[in-house]
C-alpha positions in Angstrom: 28.1 23.1 30.9 28.5 25.8 28.0 30.4 28.3 29.5 33.7 26.2 30.4 36.9 27.0 28.8 38.1 23.9 26.8 41.4 22.5 28.4 43.2 23.3 25.4 42.3 26.8 25.7 42.8 26.9 29.6 46.1 25.2 29.2 47.3 28.3 26.8 49.9 30.5 27.7 49.1 34.3 28.0 50.4 36.9 25.8 51.9 37.8 29.2 54.2 34.4 29.5 55.1 34.2 26.1 56.1 37.4 26.0 58.5 37.0 28.6 56.5 38.4 31.7 57.4 42.3 33.0 61.1 43.0 32.1 60.8 41.8 28.8 57.4 43.8 28.6 58.8 46.5 30.5 61.8 46.5 27.8 59.8 46.5 25.1 57.9 49.6 26.3 60.9 51.6 27.0 61.9 50.7 23.4 58.7 51.7 21.8 59.4 54.9 23.6 63.4 55.5 23.4 62.0 55.1 19.4 59.2 57.6 19.5 61.7 60.2 20.9 64.7 59.1 18.8 62.7 58.9 15.1 61.8 61.7 13.0 58.9 59.4 11.2 57.0 59.2 15.0 57.3 62.5 15.1 53.5 63.3 15.3 52.7 60.1 17.5 55.5 62.5 19.8 53.6 65.2 19.8 50.4 63.8 21.0 52.6 63.7 24.3 54.2 65.6 26.7 57.4 66.9 27.0 58.7 64.2 29.6 57.3 60.6 28.5 58.0 59.0 31.9 54.8 58.7 32.8 53.2 57.2 29.4 55.9 54.7 29.6 54.6 53.9 32.8 50.9 53.6 32.0 51.2 52.2 28.9 53.2 49.1 30.9 50.8 49.2 33.4 48.1 48.9 30.8 49.7 46.4 28.9 50.4 44.1 31.5 47.4 43.5 32.2 45.8 43.2 28.8 48.7 40.3 27.6 47.3 38.6 30.5 49.4 39.6 33.2 49.2 41.9 36.5 46.5 43.9 36.2 48.4 47.1 37.6 47.2 49.6 35.0 43.3 48.8 36.8 44.7 48.5 40.3 46.0 52.1 40.5 43.4 54.1 38.1 40.2 51.5 37.0 38.7 50.5 34.0 41.7 51.9 31.8 38.4 53.7 29.2 40.9 53.9 26.5 38.9 55.5 24.1 37.7 58.0 26.1 41.2 58.8 27.6 42.5 59.7 24.2 39.7 62.0 22.6 41.7 65.2 23.9 43.8 64.0 20.7 43.6 64.5 17.9 43.9 60.7 15.9 43.8 59.4 12.5 44.7 57.0 10.4 48.6 58.3 10.4 48.8 58.7 14.0 47.5 54.9 14.4 50.3 54.0 11.1 53.0 55.8 13.2 52.1 54.2 16.5 52.1 50.2 15.1 54.9 51.1 13.1 56.4 52.4 16.4 55.4 49.1 18.1 56.3 46.4 15.5 59.9 48.4 15.6 60.2 48.2 19.3 58.7 44.5 19.2 61.4 43.2 16.9 64.2 45.2 18.3 63.4 43.4 22.0 63.2 40.2 19.8 59.5 39.3 20.5 58.8 35.8 18.3 57.5 37.0 14.9 54.2 34.9 15.2 53.6 36.4 18.5 54.2 40.1 16.8 51.8 39.2 14.1 49.5 38.1 16.4 49.9 41.3 18.7 50.0 43.5 15.7 46.4 42.0 14.7 44.9 43.0 18.3 47.0 46.4 18.4 45.4 47.5 15.0 42.0 46.6 16.1 42.6 48.8 19.4 44.4 51.6 17.0 41.4 51.8 14.5 39.1 52.3 16.8 41.1 55.3 19.2 40.4 57.5 15.8 38.2 60.4 16.4 39.2 62.1 13.3 38.7 61.5 9.6 41.8 60.6 7.6 
């Protein structure tokens, strides 16, 4: 059977497990949005969001739970994430992508995510954030 997951892959913990589950992931997402609100270097990113970030915090947390291999809270509430389609109304270029990545890297560091996991996640986050760009530059 070529479709079987190799034993060494099947036994690897998910990113969700490695990060520490819902409580730690929630702390990371909350720190991400706190930084976005507090730090001037993220002003461009913050401008893309509504005045209150509560809904954004929840949706990002729910999405990342499933994306990292934990519970599919986002899908159970809203269906398929359709990330690019949901972000098309917002002008996202390289500057916004880079602010998002920098803010997330800072949040992961602040909540004590282990460096190897941070690097692994940032690689995946970069691929997704780059795919979300919908304007030049």
